[in-house]
C-alpha positions in Angstrom: 7.8 2.6 22.0 6.5 -0.4 20.4 3.6 0.0 18.0 1.3 -1.9 16.2 1.9 -1.9 12.2 -0.7 -3.4 9.7 0.2 -3.8 6.3 -2.1 -3.7 3.5 -1.5 -5.6 0.3 -2.6 -4.1 -3.3 -4.4 -5.7 -6.5 -3.0 -9.1 -7.8 -1.2 -9.9 -4.8 -2.3 -11.5 -0.5 -0.3 -10.2 2.6 2.3 -13.0 2.2 3.8 -10.1 -0.6 5.4 -8.5 2.8 7.4 -11.1 4.1 10.5 -9.8 3.0 10.0 -6.4 5.4 8.4 -8.3 8.2 11.3 -9.8 9.8 12.8 -6.1 10.6 9.8 -4.5 11.9 9.1 -7.9 14.4 13.1 -8.0 14.9 12.5 -4.3 16.1 9.7 -5.2 18.6 6.9 -3.9 16.9 3.9 -6.4 16.2 2.6 -6.9 12.5 -0.4 -7.9 11.2 -0.8 -8.3 7.2 -4.3 -8.3 6.3 -5.8 -10.6 3.7 -8.0 -8.6 1.4 -10.7 -9.9 -0.5 -10.3 -7.4 -3.5 -14.2 -7.8 -4.0 -14.5 -4.0 -3.8 -13.0 -1.3 -2.1 -15.7 -1.0 0.6 -15.2 -4.3 1.3 -11.6 -4.1 1.6 -11.5 -1.1 3.6 -14.1 -3.1 5.9 -11.5 -6.1 6.8 -9.1 -3.4 7.3 -10.8 -1.5 9.7 -11.6 -4.7 11.3 -8.2 -5.3 11.5 -7.3 -2.1 13.2 -10.2 -3.0 15.5 -8.5 -6.0 16.9 -5.6 -3.9 17.9 -4.8 -1.5 21.4 -2.5 1.2 21.3 -1.1 3.0 18.4 -0.9 1.6 14.9 0.2 2.7 11.5 -1.5 1.7 8.4 0.8 0.8 5.5 -0.4 0.3 1.9 1.0 -0.4 -1.0 -0.1 0.4 -4.4 -4.3 -0.3 -4.4 -3.3 -0.8 -0.5 -3.1 3.0 -0.3 -6.7 3.6 -1.4 -7.2 0.9 1.4 -5.6 2.5 4.3 -6.7 6.1 2.7 -10.3 4.7 4.1 -9.4 3.0 6.9 -7.5 5.3 9.1 -10.3 7.6 8.8 -12.1 8.1 12.2 -9.7 5.2 13.5 -8.6 6.0 17.4 -5.5 3.6 17.3 -4.5 5.2 14.1 -1.8 7.6 14.3 0.0 7.3 10.7 -0.1 6.4 7.1 2.9 5.3 4.8 2.4 4.7 1.4 4.5 2.3 -0.7 4.0 3.2 -4.2 0.5 3.7 -3.1 -2.6 5.2 -4.5 -3.7 8.1 -2.4 -6.9 9.4 -3.3 -8.8 12.3 -1.9 -12.7 11.6 -1.3 -15.1 10.7 -4.2 -12.2 9.9 -6.9 -11.5 6.6 -7.9 -8.2 4.8 -9.0 -9.0 4.8 -12.4 -9.8 8.5 -12.2 -6.3 9.1 -10.7 -4.3 7.4 -12.9 -5.9 9.1 -16.0 -4.4 12.4 -14.7 -0.7 11.3 -16.0 0.3 9.5 -18.8 -0.5 5.9 -18.8 1.8 3.6 -16.9 4.3 1.3 -18.9 2.6 -1.5 -18.0 -1.2 -0.2 -18.7 -2.0 -2.5 -21.4 -0.8 -5.5 -19.2 -4.0 -6.3 -17.5 -6.1 -9.1 -18.7 -9.0 -11.3 -17.8 -9.1 -13.8 -14.8 -10.4 -16.8 -14.2 -12.9 -15.5 -11.9 -15.7 -13.4 -13.6 -15.5 -9.6 -13.3 -11.9 -10.2 -12.1 -8.3 -9.0 -13.9 -4.6 -9.9 -13.3 -1.7 -9.2 -15.0 -1.1 -11.2 -17.9 1.9 -13.6 -16.4 3.7 -13.1 -19.8 4.4 -9.5 -19.2 4.6 -9.5 -15.0 8.1 -9.5 -14.3 8.5 -6.7 -16.7 5.8 -4.9 -15.5 5.7 -5.2 -12.3 8.7 -6.7 -10.5 12.0 -6.3 -12.8 14.5 -5.7 -10.4 13.5 -8.8 -8.4 15.1 -12.9 -9.0 12.6 -13.7 -12.5 12.2 -16.8 -10.6 10.1 -15.3 -8.1 8.2 -13.0 -10.3 7.0 -16.1 -12.4 5.6 -17.7 -8.6 4.2 -14.3 -8.0 2.8 -14.8 -11.5 1.3 -17.8 -11.1 -0.2 -16.9 -7.6 -1.9 -13.6 -8.5 -5.0 -12.9 -6.4 -7.9 -11.7 -9.0 -9.0 -8.5 -8.4 -12.3 -7.5 -9.2 -12.5 -4.5 -11.4 -15.4 -2.8 -8.7 -11.9 -2.0 -6.7 -11.0 0.8 -9.4 -14.2 1.9 -10.1 -15.8 2.7 -6.3 -15.3 6.2 -5.2 -13.3 6.9 -2.2 -14.8 8.4 1.0 -13.1 10.5 3.7 -9.3 10.5 3.3 -7.8 9.9 6.9 -4.5 11.4 5.0 -6.0 14.8 6.1 -6.2 14.2 9.8 -3.2 11.7 10.3 0.6 12.1 9.1 1.7 10.4 6.4 5.0 9.2 4.4 5.3 8.2 0.9 8.2 6.0 -1.1 8.1 6.7 -4.7 9.4 4.2 -6.6 11.2 6.0 -9.9 11.5 2.6 -12.3 7.7 2.1 -11.4 5.6 1.0 -14.4 2.6 0.1 -12.9 2.0 3.7 -11.2 3.1 6.6 -13.2 5.8 7.8 -11.0 5.1 11.6 -11.6 1.2 10.8 -10.4 3.0 9.2 -7.4 4.6 12.1 -6.4 1.7 14.5 -7.1 -0.3 12.1 -5.0 2.2 12.3 -2.4 3.0 16.6 -2.6 -1.1 16.6 -2.2 -1.3 14.6 0.9 1.1 16.8 2.4 3.3 13.2 2.7 6.8 13.0 3.6 8.2 12.0 0.2 11.3 9.4 -0.3 12.3 8.1 -3.5 13.8 5.1 -4.6 15.5 3.0 -7.8 13.1 0.2 -7.8 10.0 -1.1 -9.4 6.5 -1.2 -7.9 7.7 -4.5 -6.4 10.2 -2.1 -3.7 9.0 -4.2 -0.8 10.6 -7.2 -2.3 13.6 -5.3 -4.3 14.1 -3.6 -1.2 12.6 -4.5 1.9 15.7 -3.2 4.5 15.3 0.4 2.9 11.2 -0.1 3.0 11.6 -1.2 6.0 13.9 1.7 7.4 11.1 4.1 6.4 8.5 2.6 8.3 10.5 2.1 11.5 11.3 6.0 11.2 7.7 6.7 10.5 6.8 4.4 13.5 9.3 6.4 16.1 8.0 9.7 14.9 4.5 8.6 14.9 4.6 7.6 18.5 7.3 9.9 19.6 4.5 12.9 21.1 2.6 9.9 22.6 5.6 9.2 24.5 5.8 13.0 25.8 2.5 13.3 26.3 1.9 14.2 29.6 1.1 11.9 32.2 2.8 9.0 29.9 
């Protein structure tokens, strides 16, 4: 059974960060929508993603990379068409937690000193000189430089706003941990996945696994789509 797959980017990026993953999902027959977040506040980003969800009919999976995990955790709550959550090196909050508080539970990520003020008031980005090392060391340096130059300024409110009720308490979830992540401590990723009861997989990758290992990321999403829609297909009357 085909599903809708809503892809949610993280901080400092936009929906095009999923460009390497999307063709695999589309070729498998799924309808794909990459949300463009405002990155002004967590609540605004959740509202934008809920609007995307509401525009779709049929079973829908939410996929979040990095900070996008915070967003899908909130957006999937009480969404009647949401059937599963997939975290790609994502942040998985519980109710009343902030991204900063979650990260503070573990040793700071290697890139924790790489953030700098951006050209928009109250926003931050990754120092372009450190971007390749911090975010995407296992991709072509030329592409890393493009990503660094095209960074979307992210308001600090995104990292300081408390999360609401988490969708993972109601929906099945999957987590792909990046073992060489320098943006989120891999131990933190593992802890979040285990707390949420997610089906956990690991990959030897930087934070940018959706670029450096696009095929593997797509395969995980496709497997989750098959699993999460299986019960719908087998339900009486369908």
